[in-house]
N, C-alpha and C positions, 0 to 999 in steps of 0.2 A: 435706117430702117425705118421696116413700112414700120407703121403703130397697130395696125392691123392683122389680129388673128395671130397673134406670135405663137410660135410652139417653144418649148421646153421638157426635158423630161425634170422628173421630180429628186432625184437625187439617185441614188443607189443600183449596181450594175452588177448583178455575177460575178463572182470573182472565178479565174482559171482555178485547175489546182493545183499550178504552179506557184499561182497567189497565192493562194491557200499556207499551201506547203512554206513556204517562203515567211509569210508572216509568223504560222510556228516557229519556224527555227531560228526569225529577228527577233523573237521577243525573245528567246531561251538562251539568245549569244551563240550559237550556233550558226550564224551568218552574220557575214560584213555590212554593213552601214552601206558602204559604197555600193555594192553587188544589187542588195535591194534596192536602194532606190534611183537604178538601174532598169529592177524589172518594170517597177510601178511607173516610170517614166514611158519606158514598154509601151505597157498595158497601159495604161493612158494615153497615150499615143492616137493607138488603136483604135480607144474610142471614142476622142474626142474627134478621129477622122469619118466614125460610120456618122457623127452625129453631122457632121458637116457634110459629109456625102447624098443625107436622106432630106440638108436642107432646113435641119433642123436651126433655130434662131438665136437662143439663150444655150453654152456650150456648160454642162459640167462637167464633173471629171469623173462619178460611178465611185467614188467613196471607196476606194477599190484596199487603205488602207484600214477599214474601220473596220469591228469586230461586229459593231453594229451603229446605229444611228445613234445610241446614244449611250453607251459602255464604253465608245472610246477616249472620252472624256478626263476619263482616267487617265491617259498613259501624259496627260497634254497638261492638267492641272495639281494643283500642289491638296493635301487635303482631301483627297479622292480616293480609291481602292474600285479591285474590279472584283467583283462577290457573284462565283457561279450561283443559281437556286440554291441548292444541294447545299449550299455554307451559306449562303442568308439564314438556312431557316434556325440555326439556332439566337439567331437578333430577335424570332419570330416571336408576338405571345401566342399568337391561336395555330401552334400550328396545325393545326386537324385543319380548318380552312385552311389553307394556305397550301397543305398538297391537296387537298380537292380540286380544289382554284386549278393549278399545274396539269391536274388530266383530266379537269372540263377545258381545257384550253388545248390539250396536245402539244405540250412544251416539255421539250426534255431538263430536266434539271439543271441535268450536269452539263452539257452545250451554249444552256443559253446565261448570258452571265450580264451583270448590273454593275454601271457605278454607282459608286456608296460613300457617303460623307462617311471620315475618322479622323478629319482636322477641321485646323480653318482650309477654306478655299481660297484658294490663291492664282493670279492667272502666275505664268510662267512667259513662255517665246512667241504662242498663239496654237488656237484651236483646230484653227481649218488653214490658219496663213499655208504651210507649204504648200497644198492644195492649190490655191489661190495664184501663186507664181509660179506652181510649174502650169495649171491652163494660163495665164500672162506668155510664159514663154511659148508655148505649142500651137496656141488659136491668137487670128488679131477678131476673131471673130464677140460680138459680150459675152462675159461670162458670168455666172449664180455660183455662188457659193450655198451651199445647205449646214444648218446646224441645226441641234436642239434646239427649240424655246426654254425659255427660264421660266414656266410653271411643267413643264417634262423634266429638265433639269431639278430644279429642285425637289419635286414630288416621285423621282425615280429615286435622287440620290439621300431623301430623306430616312434612315432606318432609325426610330427613335431609341430604340436601346443599344444604339453605338452613335449617333450622330448627335443623339441626345446631351452626352458628355463634351458638346464642344458648343452645338447652341441650344438658345431654351427653347429654341419650337424653329420649325419653317420658315417661319416668318420671318426672321433672324436670319438664317440660309439664304432664303432667296435674294438679302441684298448682297450679298456678299456675288450668287452668282446674278446677279444684275451690272456689278460692278467688271465681271469681268467676261460680259458678254460686250458690254460699252467698251470696253478697252479691245476686244477684237473684233472690233464692227471698225476703230477709228483706224484697223490694223489691216482692215481690206480696204477702206478709203488709202491709204496712201498708197497700198498693190496698185488699186485704181479698179477693182472688182467693179462691176453695173447696175446687178443683186444680190442680195443676199434674203434668202428662205429660213424663217426659222419654223420648225416641224414643230406641232401640238398634236399627235392624234389620243392623249388621255383625257381628251376638253370631253370626247364625245361618248369615254366609261363614266364621267363625268354624269352627264343627259340620261341616258340609254338604260346602263347596267341597272338601277329604282336600287340601286345598298345589297343587289342581288351574289356581288361578285365584286373582284378589284382587278384589273390586269395587269397581270405580269412583270407591267411596263413602270408600276409602281412597285415598291419597293414594302411602303407599308398598306402590300395585300389585306388584315384585320383588319383597318379602321374603319369604321363606321362614320360614314362623311358626310353633312348635309349637303346636298347639292348647290343649295346657294351658296352657302358660303363661300364653299369649291369652286365656284363659278366667280364672285367676287374676288376671290382672294387673286386667284389668276387673271382676271379685269386688272385689276390694278397693276401689277408685276409687265404683262404686256403692256400696258397704257403706258407705263412709267418707261417700259425699252425703247420703243417707237414713238411714241414726243423726243427722246431721245436723238432718236435716227434722221426725224421731219428735217432738218434744216443738214443734212448731212448728204454729198456729192452719191450718192446712192442711194438703190429704190429698195425696198423692204418690203416683202411679202411673209406671209403668213399662211403654211398649209396644212390641214385639218382632213380628216378620214379615219375611216371607222375598225383600224385594224388590217392588218395587211404578211399575218408571219402563217399564215396555213392558206393552202388553195382551198378550203372547206368552208366555200362559203356559209354555210348554216353558222358554224360556233361564233362568225365575224355581230357586229352592230349594226341595228337599223333604228334610222330615226331622221326626220328633217332639218333642218338645221334651225329650225324655230324657235329650242331654246337658247342657239346662240347668239341669235339679233341681238341683243343688248350689248355684248363680250366685240361681237365684229364691228360697230356699231363705234364701242371707244378705243378699241387697238385704232381704228384709224390708218390700217396698212395702204400700201400702194397698191400691190397686188395679192389677192386670196385665194390663192388654187384649194381650190376643191372638189373634192369627189364626188360625180356624180353619174358617173356610165351608168350604176345598179342600181334598182330598184330602192335597195336597203336606204340609199343615202332621199330617201324625199323627191317630191318636185322641187323644180328649179326658181318655183314662182314664190316656193314660201321663203329664199332668201330676199327676195325683193316687198315685203313686207315694209321692211324700214328702205324710203324713199330716197337715203341717201348713198343708198348697194349701186343704184343707177348711176353714180357717177364716178364707182369704182371699178379698177380692173378684176375684172373672175376668168382664172385661171381656171376654165372647167375641163374637168376629167372626164375624158371621150374616151378613155379605153381603160378597161381592168387589166389590171398587172395578170394577173394570176390568172389568165385565161391564156392556154397556147393559139385559138386561132385569134385572127384578128378583127376587131371587131369592121362590120360593111361602111363604105364610103358615105352611104345614105344614113346609115344608124348615126352615124359624127355627126354630119349637117343636120340631121332631123334635131340633134339635142342644142348646137349651137342653135337655130331658129327660136330653140324655146326660149330660149336666153335672149335673140335680140326680140322678144316681145315685149322685154323689159329694160332692155340697155342698148348702146350701139355700139356698129362695129369696130372703132377703137377700143372700145372696152370689153371685148373679147376675147384671151388667150387659148392655146390649144394646150393639151398635155394627158398623160394617163392622169390616173389615182393617184397612184403612190407611185413608190418605187418597184423597180423588180428585186432587187432583194435586199432586206430590207436587215434582216442575219446575214451575217456572211456565208452561212455555214448552212443557210438553209433558204437557201435563193427561191423565190416563186416562180420563175419561169428561165428560159436560157436567152442565148443569144441566137440562134436562129429564126425564131421566133419572133421577139424583138425584132430585129428587123427589117419584118414587113410589118411593124405598126407603126415603127418609123417611117417609114414611106408609104403609109396609107395619112398618118397624121400631116405627113407635108403636103400630101394630094390635097386629103380636105384643107389644108391652108390655102393652097393657091385654087382652090376651086372657089372656093370665100371668096378673095380676094378681088377674083372675077365677076360673081356675080355682083360683087357693092360697086364696085366699078364703073358697073353696065348702070347704076343706079343710079 
């Protein structure tokens, strides 16, 4: 496979109405597992064929069985339950602040759910292994599996008034989260997955919110934590996980964005990667899938304050998943050329900033517009390969 300007999606894809209904019926025991799996396979195959036809290099599954990119682990692990934001209110100390945040961020308290630790967290049969096996069955191309990162999982699941009955603190919970993720990586390696991407969107909440709010993606919304303390905690557990993967026959990627639940850009976070440079350096991922298509992400130059980043692969976010309009080819090429001022062509891949449907019931785009984006992404990749072949 060509090593320059490889393309992939970040993860989520809009679920069809048929899938949304089937997910609900399956969870309620109103649909047989065989029928449910047949539907998921059919819809996943459709998505795979779209990616193949568009020339996408790393194939993803679209996360069609997930309610959102972290809550679904409640179905996969012991010691984890799924609570709506309304149900979490019973356990939150500062209820007024919690409700205010939900209002500001335009989050429907009943429809958005979160995975919460309500026991000792233990591995079962796998988190995304079913998705991996299905992709291996459906395509011969390299596959990428997306997983919530250890910091996102720990902070999302840690609700002190409930989780504190089973763990002394979030640090103790993190150790069990790391254990299950390492087991998952081992299984993905056995299946033959080529790349695993860990999503850590809450990192930007830590450094850009300035203590004013905490995202609904974290259970402990009302906790006031020092950013340096939180970053040190996040760095330590991410570094632990990526060090474990280093000698495994699989690439490990880290995805960071600034929120992807609303098409209203004004409520999403703003800031360059500067406060996260040390974390990125210490984590030492194979690939960094980073948001860069909007001015909110800052200048690409900020990423290369650390000279070591020049040797890492940048999964450059060149498309806003929340826009129906497809970015022009020139827009994408200009962004790539900015990155190439600091690094080499074999160290730049292309992707959207984030997924197209972070929440199953709250997609930020639709298939008709996404198809155009995929075609343009491939066109940009081909144009760049031809340009640098000539050099």
